[in-house]
C-alpha positions as CSV (number, residue, x, y, z in Angstrom):
1,M,0.0,0.0,0.0
2,R,1.4,3.4,-0.9
3,T,1.3,6.1,1.8
4,P,-0.5,9.4,1.1
5,L,2.6,11.6,1.3
6,T,5.8,11.0,-0.5
7,G,9.2,12.0,0.9
8,R,9.7,14.7,-1.6
9,A,6.3,16.2,-0.8
10,L,7.2,16.3,2.9
11,L,10.2,18.6,2.2
12,L,8.4,21.0,0.0
13,V,8.4,23.7,2.7
14,P,11.7,25.4,2.3
15,F,14.0,25.7,5.3
16,L,14.9,29.4,5.0
17,A,11.3,30.5,4.5
18,S,11.3,33.4,6.9
19,G,11.9,35.8,4.0
20,A,8.4,34.8,2.7
21,W,6.8,36.4,5.8
22,A,5.2,39.8,5.1
23,Q,7.6,42.6,5.8
24,A,4.8,44.9,6.9
25,D,4.6,46.0,10.5
26,R,8.1,44.9,11.2
27,L,10.0,46.4,14.1
28,E,12.9,48.4,12.7
29,L,16.1,48.5,14.8
30,K,16.9,52.1,13.8
31,D,13.6,53.3,15.2
32,L,14.3,51.7,18.5
33,L,17.8,53.1,18.7
34,A,16.6,56.7,17.9
35,E,13.9,56.3,20.6
36,A,16.4,55.0,23.2
37,L,18.9,57.7,22.6
38,K,16.2,60.2,23.3
39,N,14.3,58.6,26.2
40,N,16.5,56.1,27.9
41,P,16.8,57.2,31.6
42,E,20.4,55.9,31.9
43,I,21.5,58.0,29.0
44,V,19.6,61.1,30.2
45,A,21.1,60.7,33.7
46,A,24.6,60.5,32.2
47,Q,24.0,63.5,30.1
48,K,22.8,65.5,33.1
49,S,25.8,64.3,35.1
50,Y,28.1,65.6,32.3
51,E,26.3,69.0,32.1
52,A,26.6,69.3,35.9
53,S,30.3,68.6,35.7
54,R,30.8,71.5,33.3
55,Q,29.9,73.9,36.0
56,R,32.7,72.8,38.4
57,P,35.8,74.3,36.7
58,T,34.7,78.0,37.2
59,Q,33.7,77.3,40.7
60,V,37.0,75.7,41.9
61,S,39.2,78.2,40.0
62,S,37.5,81.3,41.5
63,L,38.8,83.2,44.5
64,P,37.3,82.3,47.8
65,D,34.4,84.6,48.8
66,P,35.6,87.8,50.4
67,M,34.6,88.9,53.9
68,V,33.3,92.2,55.1
69,S,33.5,93.0,58.8
70,A,31.7,95.9,60.5
71,G,32.3,96.9,64.2
72,Y,33.3,99.5,66.8
73,N,35.6,100.1,69.7
74,S,34.3,102.2,72.6
75,S,35.9,103.7,75.7
76,G,34.2,104.3,79.1
77,R,30.9,102.8,78.0
78,P,29.9,99.7,76.0
79,W,27.6,101.2,73.4
80,P,28.7,102.3,69.9
81,G,30.3,105.8,69.7
82,A,31.3,106.0,73.4
83,G,34.5,108.0,73.6
84,L,34.4,108.7,69.9
85,G,36.4,111.9,69.1
86,T,37.8,112.1,72.6
87,D,39.7,108.8,73.0
88,V,42.1,107.5,70.4
89,T,41.0,103.9,71.0
90,S,37.3,104.6,70.1
91,N,36.2,104.2,66.5
92,I,33.6,102.8,64.2
93,G,34.7,101.1,61.0
94,V,34.5,98.5,58.4
95,M,37.1,95.9,57.2
96,F,37.5,93.9,54.0
97,S,39.3,90.5,53.8
98,Q,40.2,88.5,50.8
99,E,41.9,85.1,51.0
100,V,44.2,84.5,48.0
101,P,45.6,81.0,47.3
102,F,49.2,80.8,46.2
103,P,49.6,81.6,42.5
104,G,48.9,78.6,40.3
105,K,46.7,76.7,42.7
106,R,43.4,78.0,41.3
107,K,44.4,77.2,37.7
108,L,45.4,73.7,38.6
109,A,42.2,73.1,40.5
110,G,40.2,74.4,37.5
111,D,42.2,72.2,35.1
112,M,41.5,69.2,37.3
113,A,37.8,69.9,37.2
114,E,38.0,70.3,33.4
115,K,39.6,66.8,33.1
116,E,36.9,65.4,35.4
117,S,34.3,66.9,33.1
118,E,36.0,65.5,30.0
119,A,36.0,62.1,31.7
120,E,32.2,62.5,32.4
121,W,31.7,63.2,28.7
122,Q,33.5,59.9,27.9
123,Q,31.4,58.1,30.5
124,Y,28.3,59.6,28.8
125,Q,29.4,58.3,25.4
126,Q,30.2,54.9,26.9
127,I,26.7,54.6,28.4
128,K,25.2,55.5,25.0
129,L,27.2,52.7,23.4
130,S,26.2,50.3,26.1
131,V,22.5,51.0,25.8
132,V,22.7,50.7,22.0
133,S,24.6,47.4,22.3
134,R,22.0,46.0,24.8
135,I,19.1,47.0,22.5
136,K,20.7,45.4,19.6
137,Q,21.4,42.2,21.5
138,A,17.9,42.0,22.8
139,Y,16.6,42.7,19.3
140,Y,18.7,39.9,17.7
141,R,17.8,37.5,20.5
142,R,14.1,38.2,19.8
143,A,14.7,37.8,16.1
144,Y,16.3,34.5,16.7
145,A,13.3,33.4,18.9
146,F,10.9,34.2,16.0
147,A,13.1,32.4,13.4
148,A,13.6,29.3,15.6
149,A,9.9,29.2,16.4
150,D,9.1,29.3,12.7
151,V,11.4,26.3,12.1
152,L,9.7,24.4,14.9
153,S,6.2,25.2,13.7
154,R,7.0,24.1,10.1
155,N,8.6,20.9,11.3
156,L,5.8,20.2,13.7
157,D,3.4,20.3,10.8
158,L,5.6,18.0,8.9
159,L,6.0,15.7,11.8
160,R,2.3,15.4,12.3
161,K,2.0,14.4,8.6
162,F,4.7,11.9,9.2
163,L,2.8,10.6,12.2
164,R,-0.3,10.1,10.1
165,I,1.9,8.1,7.6
166,T,3.1,5.9,10.4
167,E,-0.4,5.4,11.7
168,V,-1.5,4.3,8.3
169,R,1.4,1.9,8.0
170,Y,0.7,0.6,11.5
171,S,-3.0,-0.1,10.6
172,V,-1.9,-2.4,7.8
173,G,0.9,-4.0,9.9
174,K,3.8,-2.3,8.2
175,A,5.0,-0.3,11.3
176,E,5.5,-0.9,15.0
177,Q,3.3,0.8,17.6
178,Q,6.5,2.2,19.3
179,D,7.1,4.2,16.1
180,I,3.9,6.1,16.7
181,F,4.9,6.7,20.3
182,K,8.3,8.0,19.2
183,A,6.7,10.5,16.8
184,Q,4.3,11.6,19.4
185,T,7.1,12.1,21.9
186,Q,9.1,14.2,19.4
187,I,6.0,16.3,18.8
188,S,5.8,17.0,22.5
189,I,9.5,17.8,22.7
190,L,9.2,20.4,19.8
191,E,6.2,21.9,21.6
192,T,8.2,22.4,24.8
193,K,11.0,24.1,22.8
194,R,8.4,26.3,21.2
195,V,7.1,27.3,24.6
196,Q,10.6,28.2,25.7
197,L,11.0,30.4,22.6
198,E,7.7,32.1,23.3
199,R,9.0,33.0,26.8
200,E,12.2,34.3,25.2
201,K,10.2,36.5,22.9
202,R,8.3,38.0,25.8
203,A,11.4,38.5,27.9
204,R,13.3,40.3,25.2
205,E,10.2,42.4,24.5
206,A,10.2,43.5,28.1
207,E,13.9,44.2,27.9
208,I,13.5,46.4,24.8
209,N,10.5,48.3,26.4
210,S,12.7,49.0,29.4
211,L,15.6,50.2,27.4
212,V,13.6,52.6,25.3
213,N,11.5,53.7,28.3
214,R,8.2,52.5,27.1
215,A,5.3,51.4,29.3
216,P,5.6,47.7,30.4
217,G,3.6,45.4,28.2
218,T,3.8,47.7,25.2
219,P,3.5,45.3,22.2
220,L,6.3,45.2,19.6
221,G,6.2,44.1,16.0
222,R,8.2,41.2,14.7
223,P,11.9,42.0,14.1
224,T,13.4,41.9,10.6
225,D,14.8,38.6,9.7
226,L,18.4,37.7,10.5
227,R,20.5,37.3,7.4
228,A,24.1,36.3,6.9
229,I,26.5,39.1,6.2
230,D,30.3,39.2,5.8
231,L,32.6,40.3,8.6
232,P,32.8,44.1,8.2
233,A,36.3,44.5,9.7
234,G,39.5,42.7,10.5
235,L,40.9,42.1,14.0
236,Q,43.7,44.7,13.6
237,D,41.1,47.3,12.3
238,L,39.1,46.7,15.5
239,Y,42.1,47.2,17.7
240,S,42.9,50.5,15.9
241,A,39.3,51.6,16.2
242,A,39.3,50.9,20.0
243,R,42.5,52.9,20.5
244,E,41.0,55.8,18.6
245,N,37.3,55.7,19.7
246,S,36.8,53.6,22.9
247,P,35.2,55.9,25.5
248,M,36.5,53.6,28.2
249,L,40.1,54.2,27.2
250,R,39.5,57.9,26.7
251,R,37.9,58.2,30.1
252,D,40.9,56.5,31.8
253,E,43.3,58.8,29.8
254,K,41.4,61.9,31.2
255,M,41.7,60.5,34.7
256,I,45.5,60.0,34.3
257,Q,45.7,63.7,33.2
258,R,43.6,64.7,36.2
259,A,45.8,62.7,38.5
260,E,49.0,64.4,37.1
261,L,47.4,67.8,37.8
262,A,46.5,66.6,41.3
263,V,50.1,65.7,42.1
264,N,51.2,69.2,40.9
265,L,48.5,70.8,43.1
266,A,49.6,68.8,46.1
267,R,53.2,70.0,45.6
268,K,51.8,73.6,45.5
269,E,50.5,73.1,49.0
270,Y,54.1,73.6,50.2
271,Y,53.6,77.2,49.4
272,P,51.6,79.5,51.7
273,D,48.2,81.0,50.9
274,F,47.7,84.5,52.2
275,T,44.8,86.8,53.2
276,L,44.7,90.5,52.4
277,N,42.9,92.7,54.9
278,G,42.0,96.4,54.6
279,G,39.8,98.7,56.8
280,Y,38.5,102.2,57.4
281,Y,37.8,103.5,61.0
282,N,35.9,106.7,61.8
283,M,37.5,108.4,64.8
284,G,34.9,111.2,65.3
285,S,36.5,114.6,65.4
286,M,40.0,113.1,65.1
287,P,41.5,112.1,61.8
288,P,40.2,108.7,60.4
289,M,42.3,105.6,60.8
290,Y,43.1,103.2,57.9
291,M,44.4,99.6,58.2
292,F,46.1,97.2,55.8
293,R,47.4,93.7,56.7
294,A,48.6,90.5,55.0
295,D,48.2,87.2,56.8
296,F,50.2,84.1,55.6
297,K,49.5,80.5,56.2
298,I,52.8,78.8,57.1
299,P,52.9,75.1,56.1
300,L,54.7,74.3,59.3
301,Y,53.6,70.7,59.6
302,Y,54.5,69.8,56.0
303,F,56.1,66.5,57.1
304,R,52.6,65.3,58.3
305,K,50.3,67.0,55.8
306,Q,51.8,68.3,52.5
307,R,54.3,65.5,52.2
308,A,51.6,62.8,52.8
309,A,49.3,64.6,50.3
310,V,51.9,64.4,47.6
311,T,52.5,60.7,48.3
312,E,48.7,60.1,48.2
313,Q,48.3,61.8,44.9
314,S,51.3,60.1,43.4
315,Q,49.8,56.7,44.4
316,S,46.5,57.8,42.8
317,L,48.4,58.6,39.6
318,A,50.0,55.2,39.6
319,Q,46.6,53.7,40.1
320,S,45.1,55.6,37.2
321,R,47.9,54.4,34.9
322,K,47.4,50.8,35.9
323,T,43.6,51.2,35.5
324,Y,44.2,52.4,32.0
325,E,46.5,49.4,31.3
326,S,44.0,47.0,32.8
327,T,41.1,48.5,30.7
328,N,43.3,48.4,27.6
329,Q,44.1,44.7,28.1
330,G,40.5,43.8,28.9
331,I,39.2,45.5,25.8
332,H,41.8,43.8,23.6
333,F,40.9,40.4,25.1
334,R,37.1,41.0,24.6
335,I,37.6,42.2,21.1
336,Q,39.6,39.1,20.2
337,D,37.1,36.9,21.9
338,D,34.1,38.4,20.2
339,Y,35.9,38.6,16.9
340,L,36.7,34.9,17.0
341,M,33.1,34.2,18.0
342,A,31.8,36.2,15.0
343,Q,34.3,34.6,12.7
344,T,33.5,31.1,13.8
345,A,29.7,31.8,13.7
346,S,30.1,33.2,10.2
347,Q,31.9,30.1,9.0
348,L,29.3,27.8,10.6
349,V,26.4,29.7,9.1
350,K,27.8,29.2,5.7
351,L,28.5,25.5,6.3
352,Y,25.0,25.0,7.6
353,D,23.4,26.9,4.8
354,Q,25.5,25.6,1.9
355,A,26.4,22.0,3.0
356,V,25.1,20.6,6.2
357,I,21.4,21.4,5.9
358,P,21.0,20.6,2.2
359,Q,22.8,17.3,2.7
360,A,20.8,16.3,5.8
361,S,17.6,17.2,3.9
362,L,18.6,15.0,1.0
363,A,19.3,12.2,3.4
364,L,15.9,12.6,5.0
365,E,14.2,12.7,1.6
366,S,15.9,9.6,0.5
367,S,15.1,7.7,3.7
368,L,11.4,8.8,3.4
369,S,11.2,7.3,-0.1
370,S,12.8,4.1,1.1
371,Y,10.5,4.0,4.1
372,E,7.5,4.0,1.9
373,T,8.8,1.0,0.1
374,G,9.7,-0.7,3.3
375,S,13.5,-0.9,2.7
376,V,14.3,1.5,5.6
377,D,13.0,1.3,9.1
378,F,11.2,4.0,11.0
379,L,14.2,4.7,13.3
380,T,16.4,5.7,10.3
381,V,13.8,8.2,9.0
382,F,13.2,9.5,12.5
383,M,16.9,10.1,13.2
384,N,17.3,11.9,9.8
385,Y,14.3,14.1,10.6
386,T,15.5,15.1,14.1
387,T,18.9,15.8,12.6
388,V,17.4,18.2,10.0
389,V,15.4,20.1,12.7
390,E,18.5,20.4,14.9
391,Y,20.7,21.7,12.1
392,Q,18.0,24.2,11.1
393,V,17.8,25.6,14.6
394,N,21.6,25.5,14.9
395,Y,21.8,27.7,11.8
396,Y,19.8,30.5,13.4
397,D,21.6,29.9,16.7
398,E,25.0,30.6,15.0
399,L,23.5,33.6,13.1
400,Q,22.3,35.0,16.5
401,N,25.8,34.5,18.0
402,Y,27.3,36.3,15.0
403,Y,25.1,39.4,15.5
404,L,25.5,39.4,19.3
405,A,29.3,39.4,18.8
406,L,29.2,42.3,16.4
407,A,27.0,44.3,18.8
408,R,29.5,43.8,21.6
409,L,32.3,44.8,19.3
410,E,30.6,48.0,18.4
411,E,30.4,48.9,22.1
412,M,34.1,48.3,22.7
413,T,35.4,49.9,19.5
414,G,32.9,52.8,19.1
415,R,32.7,51.8,15.4
416,S,29.5,50.9,13.6
417,L,29.7,47.3,12.2
418,I,26.0,46.6,11.5
419,Q,24.2,48.8,9.1
């Protein structure tokens, strides 16, 4: 008896059929990125932090606020004006005081605050790159979940048709009952995987809504399909881009420059600050009295204060340099690691697409034809079927890994790799 579905008919649904889906109402990545750069709270907070830091240089480089003192000296009686004009110690006057740091200190303090502000700018840029990378990764994971769910749905339909073939063969004594149970079990397994993918869709949807600052539960359209693209840059190009563009490295460079200024400022503390005082005193009928005075701070305890401060700032400078070295090494490692992941994933995607999946599909088609004639048992066909499903899902899994690696490389290098 001939079964109602041939092996060739079972494979009519193409593997890479996601392109046949309607492209209308697709969720465009560029729209999400534009919205996130405008509304993401983390980015806005970093921007405000930078804007606040721009106000510090003028504050710390300004002179301390002056002081104005008004008072009187009286003779014979405690109230103002007592003895005024008759006693030389009686007067009413006003005095002005201005503290003046040693020349060079204010400029160094302002330069330090300027470097801190420049470091805040780099931190702001890094947070933008981080948010963009996280959105892209969530977007690609969600696109993978849709693609893998499509593969499972198509193959579930095919497996159900295959189950009906087996049931027909069993009814005429050409198949074992355990063959039906195996097919039913595989259907249940694919259903569980599809449930997991649905959970992944919802989780990534929630993540994207959070990153673009939308209300929780806001529905999102289907992402555009993942498609294989060539590696856009070589490893050395990525290293060069990181050296030139990485906000993490630029931020550490600014902190090194800030620490160098802090050492110079600590050395300036060996020199005394001073306070200028001037006053006018009314003496009544006697000639008025004028006063001018300069007060100097003597760094008498330099061996406990200034010397320790210079040592402290020198150690902070050494720390900043080592932090830069550590960041640089970490970035180079992560770039190489993600580059190798992208390179490997790209090679595997091509192998799955051009060799592995077509060959496995041919093997399945051949075994199905032989199964109809009774020359191949159910187990052979079943194993060929599960292999095809596994390879199809693996194809999208590697495609996902490729895009995730590129998104992380963009964050580390500050270079756009995915158009």
